[in-house]
N, C-alpha and C positions, 0 to 999 in steps of 0.2 A: 496497372496505375500509373498515373504520366508525374512527371519531374516532382511539381510545385506540392504534389500529395505525398510525395516520397523526402522531400526534405522539409514537411511541417513531420510528423510523423516522423522522424528523425529527431530534428532539436526539440520534441517531445516526449523520447527517446531519452534523450539530456535531461532535458527538463527536471522530467521522476530521477533519475539516477544522484544528478545534482542532489533534492531535497531528500532524499533519501538515503543518502550520506553524510550528509550533515544533521543529517535527525538522527540517524543511527552515533555519529560521535556526542551528539548530545546529549541522544539516552545514556551513552558510556562512562561519561564524565558527570551527570543527573546522580547519581547512587540509588533513593528507591523512590523520589521522588515521581509520581506517577502521573502526571503533565506532558512530559517532556516524552517523555514511551509511549505517551494518547497522541501525541505528533507526529512520534518516528509510526507510530504502528497507521496512521488514517495518514499518510506519505504511502507507505508499501498499501494500502489499499489499492489511491489512487494511482500510481503504478501500476498495480495488478489488472488496474478496470483499461487504463491504457494500452497499455499489450493485451490485454482479450480483443478490445475492441478495436483497438486503429490495424494491431499488429498479422494477430490471428482472422483481422478485414471482421469479423461481427457485427458492425457499426449499425449496417441497415438489415442485419438480420434481425429473424423474430425466436420466438420458442421457446424450446425449454433450454437446445442447449446452450444458448445466449444467458441464458438467468441460469441454469446450474455451473457455468462458470464463474460468474460471478460473484455467486454465492459460496465456492471453494474458499479463496483466499478469504471473503468474511467470514466462515467461520472458523477458522485460522486466527484470524485479527481477532475475534472475539474472545478464543482462549486465549491467546496469549493475552488478550490485556487483564481478564478474571483470574487470571496468576501472579497478573501484576498485579492486582487488587490483592487479591488474595497473600499474596507474599507482605504487601504494605500493612495491612489490615494486623498481622499476627508475628509482627519483626520487632522483638522487644525494643524497647526506647533504650 
């Protein structure tokens, strides 16, 4: 990995971390609103994708491993989103 790629990877990780932290703060202050929770989950999914493809070096790899490693965080994001929707629907007003 050359210096340019290393710096690009570093700043992508920093950007994703800042977005995830800001989203977590927004979700913590949002109460039971679904939009901020969805934004946080999408930021987490984007961060996981950046880490899997760039940090693990699978950007140009193909096959089942790349698909499985990207599908794994997607599964948890969908489960968390479905839980948030369920709680919002069943919560007393």
